[in-house]
PLY file of the C-alpha trace (Angstrom):
ply
format ascii 1.0
element vertex 726
property float x
property float y
property float z
element edge 725
property int vertex1
property int vertex2
end_header
-18.31 42.43 10.47
-16.36 45.02 8.50
-14.43 46.52 11.39
-10.75 47.10 11.92
-8.64 44.42 13.47
-7.82 44.38 17.17
-5.60 47.28 18.12
-2.00 46.57 18.89
-1.24 47.43 22.51
0.66 50.74 22.43
4.25 50.47 23.59
4.07 53.77 25.46
1.06 55.13 27.35
0.70 58.09 29.70
-0.86 57.01 33.00
-0.91 60.39 34.75
-0.36 64.09 34.05
0.64 66.47 36.85
0.27 69.87 35.20
1.14 73.38 36.35
-0.21 75.90 33.82
-0.14 79.69 33.70
-2.52 81.37 31.27
-2.07 84.99 30.13
-5.18 85.79 28.04
-4.02 89.19 26.77
-0.96 87.58 25.19
-2.70 84.31 24.11
0.03 82.72 26.19
0.36 79.38 27.96
3.35 78.51 30.18
3.36 74.96 31.48
5.20 72.11 33.12
3.74 68.63 32.81
5.12 65.80 34.90
4.26 62.68 32.94
4.04 59.23 34.47
4.65 57.00 31.47
4.47 53.24 31.16
7.07 51.98 28.70
6.84 48.37 27.54
10.13 46.48 27.04
10.35 46.69 23.24
13.06 49.32 23.10
10.71 51.86 21.51
11.27 55.59 21.73
8.86 57.80 23.65
6.88 59.94 21.21
4.22 62.45 22.16
2.36 65.23 20.36
2.24 68.94 21.15
0.75 71.96 19.39
3.04 73.40 16.68
2.88 76.84 18.29
4.28 75.57 21.58
8.01 75.54 22.23
9.57 72.76 24.31
12.09 74.40 26.64
13.49 71.30 28.31
12.65 67.73 29.22
13.83 66.29 32.50
14.00 62.60 33.42
13.09 62.27 37.10
14.40 59.20 38.89
13.75 58.37 42.52
16.03 56.56 44.92
15.13 56.14 48.60
12.47 58.81 48.18
14.91 61.36 46.76
14.41 62.70 43.25
17.35 62.75 40.88
16.51 64.87 37.83
18.62 65.31 34.73
17.94 66.78 31.30
17.45 64.44 28.37
17.88 65.19 24.65
14.85 65.19 22.39
13.99 65.67 18.73
11.15 67.67 17.17
9.34 66.67 14.00
6.96 69.15 12.44
3.75 67.94 10.81
3.15 68.12 7.06
0.55 70.87 7.56
1.13 74.11 9.52
-1.69 73.25 11.93
-0.53 69.66 12.50
0.80 68.79 15.94
4.55 68.43 16.26
6.00 65.12 17.43
8.49 65.13 20.30
10.73 62.06 20.43
13.02 60.78 23.20
15.35 57.96 22.28
14.80 54.50 23.75
18.45 54.60 24.89
17.55 57.28 27.41
14.68 55.54 29.18
14.27 52.01 30.48
11.13 49.93 30.41
8.64 50.35 33.24
7.21 53.49 34.84
9.10 56.61 33.83
8.63 60.18 35.08
9.38 63.07 32.73
9.02 66.79 33.35
8.18 68.59 30.11
8.62 72.38 30.27
7.03 74.32 27.41
5.36 77.59 26.49
3.77 79.38 23.58
0.66 80.92 22.08
-2.64 79.21 21.34
-4.52 81.67 19.21
-7.03 80.26 16.73
-10.01 82.66 16.99
-13.34 80.87 16.47
-14.67 81.12 12.91
-18.20 80.87 11.56
-19.12 77.44 10.20
-18.83 76.70 6.49
-22.49 75.92 5.90
-25.87 77.55 6.40
-27.19 75.69 9.44
-27.65 78.26 12.18
-26.89 76.19 15.29
-23.54 74.84 14.11
-20.56 75.25 16.46
-17.87 77.71 15.51
-14.64 76.19 14.27
-11.43 76.50 16.29
-8.52 74.31 17.30
-8.30 76.23 20.58
-8.02 79.82 21.71
-6.56 81.82 24.59
-7.63 85.45 24.55
-9.20 88.24 26.60
-12.66 87.08 25.47
-12.11 83.59 26.91
-10.06 80.40 27.03
-10.92 77.13 25.32
-8.23 74.46 24.91
-9.12 70.83 24.21
-7.38 67.69 23.03
-7.62 69.09 19.48
-5.51 72.00 20.72
-2.66 69.60 21.70
-1.99 71.90 24.64
-0.37 69.18 26.73
1.86 66.21 25.80
-0.26 63.30 24.64
0.13 59.76 23.34
-2.63 58.01 21.34
-4.66 55.39 23.22
-3.64 56.79 26.61
-6.34 56.81 29.30
-4.85 59.10 31.92
-5.63 60.62 35.28
-4.77 64.27 35.84
-3.66 66.67 38.51
-3.99 70.25 37.35
-2.84 73.48 38.94
-3.93 76.47 36.82
-3.04 80.12 37.33
-5.24 82.77 35.66
-5.72 86.52 36.18
-7.63 87.58 39.28
-11.38 87.60 38.54
-11.16 84.66 36.14
-12.45 81.15 36.90
-11.10 77.89 35.51
-13.36 74.92 34.70
-12.35 71.42 33.68
-13.35 67.87 34.49
-12.92 66.31 37.92
-13.01 67.83 41.43
-11.97 71.40 42.27
-10.44 72.84 45.43
-10.49 76.42 46.66
-8.63 79.06 44.67
-5.68 80.87 46.20
-3.19 83.55 45.25
-0.32 82.28 43.15
3.06 82.62 44.92
5.52 85.05 43.36
8.09 82.32 42.82
5.63 80.34 40.68
3.74 82.95 38.65
5.10 85.64 36.37
2.32 88.02 37.48
1.50 88.72 41.12
-2.18 89.30 40.22
-2.89 85.67 39.38
-5.09 83.17 41.18
-4.37 79.47 41.27
-6.95 76.65 41.25
-6.34 72.94 41.70
-8.34 70.26 39.90
-8.03 66.50 40.38
-9.28 63.99 37.78
-9.20 60.53 39.36
-11.14 58.72 36.65
-9.00 57.85 33.62
-9.95 59.90 30.57
-8.78 60.06 26.97
-8.60 63.86 26.91
-8.59 66.98 29.06
-10.44 70.16 28.13
-9.86 73.41 29.99
-11.91 76.60 29.80
-11.66 79.86 31.68
-13.55 83.14 31.81
-15.11 85.66 34.16
-17.91 83.41 35.40
-20.55 83.65 38.08
-20.59 80.22 39.75
-23.67 78.56 41.27
-23.60 75.19 43.05
-26.22 72.71 44.24
-25.44 69.55 46.19
-28.10 67.21 44.86
-29.23 63.66 45.54
-30.75 61.54 42.77
-33.80 59.39 43.37
-31.44 56.41 43.47
-29.58 57.99 46.39
-26.46 58.98 44.43
-25.01 62.35 45.48
-23.86 64.65 42.66
-22.72 68.27 42.73
-24.56 70.30 40.09
-23.16 73.64 39.03
-23.32 76.42 36.48
-20.60 78.79 35.31
-22.38 81.62 33.50
-21.44 85.10 32.37
-22.76 87.87 34.67
-25.49 88.85 32.19
-26.92 85.32 32.27
-26.35 84.39 35.92
-30.10 84.57 36.62
-30.57 81.48 34.42
-28.61 79.24 36.82
-31.62 77.70 38.59
-33.30 76.84 35.29
-30.22 74.93 34.12
-29.71 73.23 37.49
-33.36 72.09 37.56
-33.12 70.72 34.02
-29.86 68.91 34.81
-31.45 67.20 37.79
-34.48 66.23 35.71
-32.34 64.54 33.03
-30.08 62.77 35.51
-33.08 61.34 37.35
-34.41 60.02 34.03
-31.21 58.48 32.68
-29.59 57.02 35.82
-32.21 54.19 35.95
-31.63 53.47 32.23
-27.85 53.68 32.12
-26.67 52.99 35.65
-24.98 55.27 38.22
-23.81 58.65 36.93
-20.06 58.12 36.38
-18.74 61.43 37.81
-18.84 63.52 40.97
-20.27 66.62 39.30
-22.07 67.97 36.27
-21.56 71.59 35.27
-23.19 73.79 32.64
-20.52 76.20 31.39
-21.13 79.22 29.16
-18.78 79.63 26.21
-17.62 82.76 24.40
-18.28 81.22 20.98
-21.06 79.07 19.49
-20.75 75.50 20.78
-22.63 72.53 22.15
-19.95 70.24 23.52
-20.06 67.46 26.09
-16.96 66.67 28.16
-16.52 64.39 31.18
-18.59 66.01 33.97
-19.46 69.25 32.15
-20.96 70.72 29.00
-19.81 73.84 27.16
-22.66 75.82 25.59
-22.29 78.99 23.56
-23.56 82.22 25.05
-26.22 82.62 22.36
-27.47 79.12 23.17
-27.51 79.76 26.93
-29.64 82.86 26.44
-32.16 80.81 24.44
-32.84 78.52 27.42
-31.11 75.52 25.84
-32.56 72.92 28.20
-34.37 70.76 25.62
-33.62 67.01 25.32
-31.77 67.49 22.01
-29.65 70.14 23.74
-28.78 69.81 27.42
-30.24 66.30 27.57
-27.97 65.18 24.72
-24.85 66.46 26.49
-25.85 64.79 29.77
-26.31 61.41 28.06
-22.77 61.85 26.70
-21.61 61.58 30.32
-22.15 57.84 29.98
-21.95 57.39 26.21
-18.67 58.85 24.99
-17.20 60.31 28.17
-17.29 57.14 30.31
-17.56 54.45 27.64
-15.06 55.68 25.07
-15.21 55.49 21.30
-12.41 55.05 18.78
-14.18 57.27 16.27
-11.76 56.50 13.46
-12.99 52.88 13.55
-16.66 53.86 13.48
-18.43 56.35 15.69
-21.38 54.64 17.42
-21.53 57.15 20.27
-23.49 59.89 18.49
-26.13 57.51 17.16
-26.89 55.97 20.56
-26.78 59.35 22.32
-29.15 60.84 19.73
-31.52 57.92 20.20
-31.53 58.16 23.99
-31.75 61.95 24.27
-33.13 63.58 21.13
-35.65 60.80 20.58
-36.33 58.52 23.56
-36.86 61.34 26.06
-40.22 62.01 24.39
-41.25 58.40 24.93
-40.13 58.61 28.57
-42.42 61.57 29.27
-45.30 60.06 27.29
-45.31 62.53 24.40
-46.13 60.15 21.54
-46.77 62.97 19.07
-43.35 64.49 19.59
-41.70 61.06 19.51
-43.29 60.38 16.12
-42.20 63.80 14.89
-38.61 63.03 15.87
-38.73 59.80 13.88
-40.13 61.75 10.93
-37.33 64.31 11.15
-34.66 61.61 11.22
-36.10 59.88 8.15
-36.73 63.18 6.38
-33.23 64.45 7.13
-31.68 61.35 5.61
-33.78 61.57 2.47
-33.03 65.25 1.90
-29.34 65.36 2.82
-28.20 61.94 1.55
-28.91 61.33 -2.12
-28.20 57.70 -3.10
-24.96 58.57 -4.89
-23.54 60.16 -1.69
-24.66 57.47 0.72
-22.24 55.43 2.83
-22.61 52.81 5.58
-23.08 53.90 9.19
-19.94 51.88 10.03
-17.89 54.41 8.04
-19.12 57.45 9.97
-16.37 59.01 12.09
-17.32 62.65 12.66
-19.86 65.24 11.56
-18.55 67.72 9.04
-21.94 68.73 7.62
-25.63 67.84 7.57
-24.91 64.96 5.19
-22.76 63.26 7.86
-25.29 64.20 10.53
-28.06 62.39 8.65
-26.03 59.17 8.55
-23.98 59.18 11.75
-26.62 60.66 14.04
-30.05 60.05 12.51
-29.69 56.79 10.61
-27.58 55.39 13.47
-30.27 56.44 15.95
-32.91 54.66 13.88
-30.65 51.59 13.85
-31.11 51.41 17.62
-34.85 51.95 17.25
-35.04 49.01 14.84
-32.86 46.93 17.14
-35.22 47.69 20.02
-38.18 46.51 17.91
-36.27 43.35 17.03
-35.26 42.47 20.62
-38.16 43.82 22.66
-38.16 46.31 25.53
-36.69 44.26 28.37
-33.76 42.78 26.44
-32.88 46.01 24.65
-32.66 48.13 27.80
-30.88 45.40 29.72
-28.27 45.28 26.96
-27.78 49.07 26.98
-27.18 49.01 30.71
-24.84 46.02 30.38
-22.84 47.85 27.71
-22.26 50.84 29.98
-21.32 48.65 32.95
-18.96 46.36 31.04
-17.12 49.12 29.19
-16.97 51.67 32.02
-13.67 53.53 31.56
-12.84 51.54 28.41
-13.06 51.83 24.63
-15.90 50.07 22.83
-16.42 49.56 19.10
-19.42 48.57 16.99
-18.42 44.91 17.20
-18.46 45.17 20.99
-22.02 46.49 20.84
-23.00 43.60 18.60
-21.49 41.13 21.06
-23.29 42.67 24.07
-26.71 42.84 22.39
-26.31 39.32 20.99
-25.28 38.00 24.37
-28.17 39.59 26.26
-30.70 38.46 23.66
-29.14 35.00 23.09
-29.58 35.65 19.36
-27.24 35.75 16.40
-27.51 39.40 15.33
-24.90 39.24 12.59
-27.58 39.74 9.91
-28.91 42.85 11.67
-25.58 44.64 11.99
-24.48 43.57 8.50
-27.69 45.03 7.09
-28.05 48.31 8.98
-24.44 49.04 9.87
-22.29 47.74 7.02
-24.63 48.32 4.06
-25.45 51.73 2.75
-28.93 52.71 1.65
-32.37 52.03 3.00
-35.41 50.11 1.74
-37.58 51.82 -0.88
-41.13 50.53 -0.56
-44.36 50.56 -2.51
-47.73 48.85 -2.35
-49.18 47.00 -5.30
-52.93 46.80 -5.84
-54.91 46.20 -2.64
-58.10 44.15 -3.00
-60.85 43.48 -0.45
-63.38 40.66 -0.71
-66.40 40.14 1.55
-66.31 36.96 3.61
-69.58 35.07 3.13
-71.08 33.12 5.98
-69.43 35.17 8.73
-71.69 36.10 11.69
-70.86 39.81 11.18
-69.73 41.84 8.21
-66.15 40.72 7.51
-63.68 41.41 4.72
-60.48 39.78 3.55
-57.79 42.29 2.51
-54.88 41.27 0.30
-51.98 43.43 -0.83
-48.34 43.09 -1.85
-45.41 45.10 -0.52
-42.49 45.55 -2.91
-38.91 46.61 -2.14
-37.42 48.21 -5.23
-33.81 47.53 -4.29
-31.92 44.78 -2.50
-34.37 43.66 0.19
-34.00 44.60 3.84
-35.34 42.56 6.74
-37.45 44.59 9.19
-40.99 45.02 10.55
-43.22 47.37 8.53
-46.22 49.15 9.98
-49.40 49.49 7.90
-52.51 51.43 8.87
-55.78 50.22 7.32
-58.55 52.81 7.03
-62.01 51.21 7.19
-65.58 52.37 6.82
-67.04 54.07 9.86
-63.77 55.95 10.64
-62.27 52.75 12.00
-58.57 51.96 11.69
-56.41 48.94 12.34
-52.61 48.82 12.65
-50.75 45.89 11.16
-47.07 44.99 11.70
-45.73 43.01 8.77
-42.32 41.27 9.03
-40.61 41.92 5.68
-38.05 39.35 4.58
-37.96 39.41 0.78
-38.37 41.56 -2.33
-42.13 40.93 -2.44
-44.34 40.13 0.51
-48.04 39.39 0.01
-50.23 39.71 3.08
-53.78 38.63 3.69
-55.74 39.79 6.73
-59.36 39.54 7.92
-60.96 42.84 8.94
-64.21 43.69 10.78
-65.26 46.37 8.26
-64.72 47.24 4.64
-61.14 48.60 4.10
-60.93 51.88 2.21
-57.19 52.65 2.08
-53.79 51.51 3.37
-51.12 53.93 4.68
-47.52 52.78 4.46
-45.46 53.29 7.65
-47.65 56.20 8.85
-45.78 56.66 12.17
-42.24 56.43 10.75
-41.33 53.30 12.67
-39.08 52.15 9.81
-36.06 53.73 8.17
-36.53 53.99 4.42
-36.09 55.89 1.21
-38.93 58.30 0.41
-39.26 60.37 -2.73
-38.61 64.09 -2.14
-42.01 64.91 -3.58
-43.68 62.74 -0.92
-42.05 64.57 2.01
-43.54 67.65 3.61
-41.99 70.64 1.80
-39.59 72.58 4.04
-36.78 75.10 3.66
-34.25 72.26 3.72
-35.72 71.03 0.42
-34.35 74.27 -1.01
-31.01 73.95 0.82
-30.43 70.41 -0.49
-31.54 70.92 -4.09
-28.75 70.69 -6.63
-30.10 73.72 -8.50
-31.05 76.75 -6.41
-32.04 80.33 -7.11
-32.74 83.38 -4.96
-35.22 85.86 -6.40
-35.00 89.32 -4.87
-38.36 91.07 -4.58
-37.66 93.79 -2.03
-36.78 97.49 -2.01
-33.90 99.16 -0.19
-34.78 102.38 1.62
-32.45 105.35 1.01
-29.44 104.88 3.29
-30.97 101.75 4.85
-30.36 98.50 2.96
-33.03 95.87 3.45
-32.27 93.18 6.07
-32.74 90.73 3.21
-29.26 91.84 2.09
-27.81 89.99 5.12
-29.41 86.75 3.96
-27.98 87.15 0.47
-24.54 88.03 1.85
-24.57 84.93 4.02
-25.50 82.67 1.11
-22.77 84.21 -1.04
-20.10 83.88 1.66
-20.94 80.21 2.20
-20.49 79.48 -1.50
-17.19 81.24 -2.14
-15.33 77.94 -2.43
-17.74 76.49 -4.98
-17.19 76.76 -8.74
-19.20 79.60 -10.23
-21.36 77.11 -12.13
-22.51 75.49 -8.87
-23.32 78.64 -6.92
-26.83 79.83 -6.14
-28.18 82.12 -8.85
-29.32 85.46 -7.39
-31.55 87.54 -9.66
-34.41 90.06 -9.36
-37.94 88.64 -9.47
-39.41 88.89 -12.94
-42.27 91.39 -13.08
-44.50 88.58 -14.35
-43.52 86.34 -11.43
-41.85 83.78 -13.67
-39.56 81.25 -11.96
-36.30 79.76 -13.25
-36.84 76.65 -15.33
-35.05 74.27 -12.94
-34.48 73.73 -9.23
-35.78 75.19 -5.98
-36.42 78.88 -5.52
-36.15 81.20 -2.50
-38.16 84.40 -2.91
-37.23 87.29 -0.60
-39.90 89.96 -0.79
-41.83 92.80 0.81
-45.01 94.74 0.10
-43.57 96.33 -3.02
-43.82 92.94 -4.76
-46.91 91.67 -3.00
-48.88 91.01 -6.19
-46.12 88.97 -7.84
-45.51 86.96 -4.65
-49.25 86.39 -4.22
-49.38 84.92 -7.72
-46.44 82.58 -7.03
-47.96 81.36 -3.76
-51.37 80.84 -5.34
-49.87 78.59 -7.99
-47.66 76.46 -5.75
-49.28 76.64 -2.27
-52.93 76.77 -3.22
-55.21 77.54 -0.26
-52.70 76.45 2.38
-50.98 79.86 2.44
-52.53 82.94 0.86
-51.08 86.44 0.65
-53.80 89.12 0.56
-54.07 92.90 0.78
-54.30 93.00 4.59
-51.87 90.21 5.53
-51.61 86.42 5.19
-53.84 83.43 5.77
-52.17 80.14 6.73
-54.20 76.95 7.13
-57.36 79.06 7.38
-56.03 81.46 10.08
-55.52 85.10 9.09
-52.88 87.51 10.44
-52.08 91.11 9.63
-50.07 94.11 10.78
-46.76 95.87 9.98
-44.76 93.45 12.16
-45.87 90.43 10.12
-43.43 88.08 8.35
-44.05 84.66 6.81
-41.67 81.88 5.81
-43.47 79.27 3.73
-42.34 76.35 1.55
-44.48 74.51 -1.00
-43.73 71.83 -3.56
-43.07 73.34 -6.96
-45.96 72.06 -9.06
-44.01 72.20 -12.33
-40.77 70.61 -11.04
-41.32 67.49 -8.86
-38.80 67.28 -6.02
-38.13 71.02 -5.92
-39.81 73.68 -3.77
-40.76 77.32 -3.78
-39.86 78.99 -0.48
-41.09 82.51 0.21
-39.87 84.81 2.97
-42.31 87.73 2.92
-42.26 90.70 5.30
-44.73 93.53 5.68
-41.91 95.92 6.69
-38.15 96.09 7.15
-38.58 95.91 10.92
-40.61 92.73 10.55
-37.84 90.89 8.75
-34.75 92.22 10.55
-34.53 89.39 13.11
-36.08 86.76 10.88
-33.58 87.15 8.03
-30.64 86.56 10.38
-32.13 83.27 11.69
-33.70 82.09 8.45
-31.93 78.73 8.15
-32.71 77.84 11.76
-36.25 77.05 10.57
-35.16 74.49 8.00
-37.63 71.77 9.05
-40.83 73.83 9.04
-43.25 74.15 6.11
-44.45 77.46 7.47
-43.40 79.88 10.21
-45.43 82.99 11.02
-43.60 85.82 12.79
-44.79 89.00 14.49
-42.18 91.61 15.39
-39.50 88.92 14.99
-41.11 86.42 17.37
-42.60 83.10 16.22
-46.40 83.12 16.39
-47.01 79.71 14.83
-45.19 77.10 12.79
-45.73 73.61 11.47
-45.54 71.23 8.55
-48.03 70.60 5.79
-49.69 67.20 6.15
-47.43 64.53 4.70
-48.42 62.93 1.46
-48.45 59.39 2.88
-47.92 56.56 0.48
-51.62 55.66 0.49
-53.11 52.86 -1.55
-56.84 52.90 -2.18
-58.43 49.47 -1.65
-60.47 48.05 -4.53
-63.58 46.11 -3.55
-64.12 42.81 -5.39
-67.67 41.96 -4.34
-68.13 39.55 -7.25
-65.60 37.11 -5.79
-66.37 36.72 -2.06
-64.33 34.52 0.26
-66.33 31.41 1.21
0 1
1 2
2 3
3 4
4 5
5 6
6 7
7 8
8 9
9 10
10 11
11 12
12 13
13 14
14 15
15 16
16 17
17 18
18 19
19 20
20 21
21 22
22 23
23 24
24 25
25 26
26 27
27 28
28 29
29 30
30 31
31 32
32 33
33 34
34 35
35 36
36 37
37 38
38 39
39 40
40 41
41 42
42 43
43 44
44 45
45 46
46 47
47 48
48 49
49 50
50 51
51 52
52 53
53 54
54 55
55 56
56 57
57 58
58 59
59 60
60 61
61 62
62 63
63 64
64 65
65 66
66 67
67 68
68 69
69 70
70 71
71 72
72 73
73 74
74 75
75 76
76 77
77 78
78 79
79 80
80 81
81 82
82 83
83 84
84 85
85 86
86 87
87 88
88 89
89 90
90 91
91 92
92 93
93 94
94 95
95 96
96 97
97 98
98 99
99 100
100 101
101 102
102 103
103 104
104 105
105 106
106 107
107 108
108 109
109 110
110 111
111 112
112 113
113 114
114 115
115 116
116 117
117 118
118 119
119 120
120 121
121 122
122 123
123 124
124 125
125 126
126 127
127 128
128 129
129 130
130 131
131 132
132 133
133 134
134 135
135 136
136 137
137 138
138 139
139 140
140 141
141 142
142 143
143 144
144 145
145 146
146 147
147 148
148 149
149 150
150 151
151 152
152 153
153 154
154 155
155 156
156 157
157 158
158 159
159 160
160 161
161 162
162 163
163 164
164 165
165 166
166 167
167 168
168 169
169 170
170 171
171 172
172 173
173 174
174 175
175 176
176 177
177 178
178 179
179 180
180 181
181 182
182 183
183 184
184 185
185 186
186 187
187 188
188 189
189 190
190 191
191 192
192 193
193 194
194 195
195 196
196 197
197 198
198 199
199 200
200 201
201 202
202 203
203 204
204 205
205 206
206 207
207 208
208 209
209 210
210 211
211 212
212 213
213 214
214 215
215 216
216 217
217 218
218 219
219 220
220 221
221 222
222 223
223 224
224 225
225 226
226 227
227 228
228 229
229 230
230 231
231 232
232 233
233 234
234 235
235 236
236 237
237 238
238 239
239 240
240 241
241 242
242 243
243 244
244 245
245 246
246 247
247 248
248 249
249 250
250 251
251 252
252 253
253 254
254 255
255 256
256 257
257 258
258 259
259 260
260 261
261 262
262 263
263 264
264 265
265 266
266 267
267 268
268 269
269 270
270 271
271 272
272 273
273 274
274 275
275 276
276 277
277 278
278 279
279 280
280 281
281 282
282 283
283 284
284 285
285 286
286 287
287 288
288 289
289 290
290 291
291 292
292 293
293 294
294 295
295 296
296 297
297 298
298 299
299 300
300 301
301 302
302 303
303 304
304 305
305 306
306 307
307 308
308 309
309 310
310 311
311 312
312 313
313 314
314 315
315 316
316 317
317 318
318 319
319 320
320 321
321 322
322 323
323 324
324 325
325 326
326 327
327 328
328 329
329 330
330 331
331 332
332 333
333 334
334 335
335 336
336 337
337 338
338 339
339 340
340 341
341 342
342 343
343 344
344 345
345 346
346 347
347 348
348 349
349 350
350 351
351 352
352 353
353 354
354 355
355 356
356 357
357 358
358 359
359 360
360 361
361 362
362 363
363 364
364 365
365 366
366 367
367 368
368 369
369 370
370 371
371 372
372 373
373 374
374 375
375 376
376 377
377 378
378 379
379 380
380 381
381 382
382 383
383 384
384 385
385 386
386 387
387 388
388 389
389 390
390 391
391 392
392 393
393 394
394 395
395 396
396 397
397 398
398 399
399 400
400 401
401 402
402 403
403 404
404 405
405 406
406 407
407 408
408 409
409 410
410 411
411 412
412 413
413 414
414 415
415 416
416 417
417 418
418 419
419 420
420 421
421 422
422 423
423 424
424 425
425 426
426 427
427 428
428 429
429 430
430 431
431 432
432 433
433 434
434 435
435 436
436 437
437 438
438 439
439 440
440 441
441 442
442 443
443 444
444 445
445 446
446 447
447 448
448 449
449 450
450 451
451 452
452 453
453 454
454 455
455 456
456 457
457 458
458 459
459 460
460 461
461 462
462 463
463 464
464 465
465 466
466 467
467 468
468 469
469 470
470 471
471 472
472 473
473 474
474 475
475 476
476 477
477 478
478 479
479 480
480 481
481 482
482 483
483 484
484 485
485 486
486 487
487 488
488 489
489 490
490 491
491 492
492 493
493 494
494 495
495 496
496 497
497 498
498 499
499 500
500 501
501 502
502 503
503 504
504 505
505 506
506 507
507 508
508 509
509 510
510 511
511 512
512 513
513 514
514 515
515 516
516 517
517 518
518 519
519 520
520 521
521 522
522 523
523 524
524 525
525 526
526 527
527 528
528 529
529 530
530 531
531 532
532 533
533 534
534 535
535 536
536 537
537 538
538 539
539 540
540 541
541 542
542 543
543 544
544 545
545 546
546 547
547 548
548 549
549 550
550 551
551 552
552 553
553 554
554 555
555 556
556 557
557 558
558 559
559 560
560 561
561 562
562 563
563 564
564 565
565 566
566 567
567 568
568 569
569 570
570 571
571 572
572 573
573 574
574 575
575 576
576 577
577 578
578 579
579 580
580 581
581 582
582 583
583 584
584 585
585 586
586 587
587 588
588 589
589 590
590 591
591 592
592 593
593 594
594 595
595 596
596 597
597 598
598 599
599 600
600 601
601 602
602 603
603 604
604 605
605 606
606 607
607 608
608 609
609 610
610 611
611 612
612 613
613 614
614 615
615 616
616 617
617 618
618 619
619 620
620 621
621 622
622 623
623 624
624 625
625 626
626 627
627 628
628 629
629 630
630 631
631 632
632 633
633 634
634 635
635 636
636 637
637 638
638 639
639 640
640 641
641 642
642 643
643 644
644 645
645 646
646 647
647 648
648 649
649 650
650 651
651 652
652 653
653 654
654 655
655 656
656 657
657 658
658 659
659 660
660 661
661 662
662 663
663 664
664 665
665 666
666 667
667 668
668 669
669 670
670 671
671 672
672 673
673 674
674 675
675 676
676 677
677 678
678 679
679 680
680 681
681 682
682 683
683 684
684 685
685 686
686 687
687 688
688 689
689 690
690 691
691 692
692 693
693 694
694 695
695 696
696 697
697 698
698 699
699 700
700 701
701 702
702 703
703 704
704 705
705 706
706 707
707 708
708 709
709 710
710 711
711 712
712 713
713 714
714 715
715 716
716 717
717 718
718 719
719 720
720 721
721 722
722 723
723 724
724 725
């Protein structure tokens, strides 16, 4: 397996942090002392730890104990700045100063952490803001990426944390909290500060701290298994009424996943509201942006995903730089498998479709890479590989092993690596051990190879079977893989006379597989993988057209077909400004072309097109839709008709995508609004609806949405009655 070699045991690890921290939001200021308990192995190596470049080390004190009495004395240290301004500085203490064994050091430091959250660099609406950490009057967020406390790679530490914040603020981190109390004058620089103590007894690879003016709600809850867990929310005052909804959803997910994954690994789970856009899972809490909280973010892909991270990622750790398996398994368990758990087969199939469709749109073959190389998500391209393809890897593994063995192996993985790091090769070992199978071929194929199978059906022929007691037919067809063959089970659906169907599961092993099957009625057609049980390459033209077809096309144009009112620019201007701002770093030749719609409704010769229009250009837009959407979506004098259902009124807006009939693989997407008011909210959230073929809005609210029926790879069956099977 193409994984890194065993890690060398670090010569210095931090076993415990005992932190006293004062936070002054108005000044972006952090003042801290961290007593480190460090284990130094006897190789005469210096102690080196990282700290944010904006933090100043005031002094470092070596604390030695003799007969219970501490004997502190200052030690010299050296600072080494990183090559980039944002890189953490390295603090080094010579090996001559410290002996091997357990060493206690007091590190005194202070400074500003002030990296205001920025909008993401791509169009996806629900992408977290980007920040390395921020302390300010709007809120506090400092994580391991902030390097706000001394850290050594590979350390799994426990923590004691005493945090002082202004009166009225509340601190949240992982672990168990005690009551807040006034901070003594000899400890805090400001008499109006409150102090809260947190204890983290379970070793963790990082500590994240947030603070704000929260309303706290608690529920002492018992799972169906009998485990007692404290559930809590920390919400802004405007959203405090949502606490019960989030507590109920938390309990629902915990009751579902504890039987699958084993006991919940922490004492509490908290939902914490954030002052910037985020969806982050930390040990024992999740940090969700305020906009997300207000939208009742309790879905399985949302809150459920962060709760599953409690086991996968925050209890069983991942060395992401060696291959990030955590996001794939979490996505499979939460975003996908939840729908199977609750018996929603339609939604489960739709999730499989979205994972396959996302890969095919966002990962062209020339930009593909193996799942084993995924480390973190920087854009939708990484998401399609590291989240979606990796999730489908587990779905295929489950089909290969069967239900009992697969779920037993998942539970064994969590139990064996509780509080430890696991890598892809460890997963392979656990699944192979539980199944008593050699799974090297499986992980080599789906993990270490890039790509996916591209499939087609050759001619399908049916012959009547003579002499059978009832009407019987023999169907024969050949399945071809157009690239290096993959080994996996392929689902086929045979349509027969009399509206009868039969599902077949064909084990593919080679470039060409010919199958022959006896059927109880004449076969009419064969659908290839109709329920998206496989992971494969599909031509863009065969996928349901959606806005993300436009987003992922190499050539894109925006055609403006709207009118600005005097003194009131159209809300469509916001959409254009957003597209332009996202493309500032691109060469001019690669940027989206933005031009007025031709009066004859002519489209650019190449690529996908986004038409932004209102009633002033209704006739031109109607002509475009008639050519590319046909009867699926029709713009008329009184409103729109979508899939045979008509809607009208001044609050009407329609987002619709259709395959461009003259340019296979490209789409025409139209955002039409009957009035400025109708499009004001829609334009701001346009790219949130990237996976829908159509979305109908009224006064900014979604009335209906969906996808055009997929153009399945369907093969008509030819009847050969002149050559019956005898």
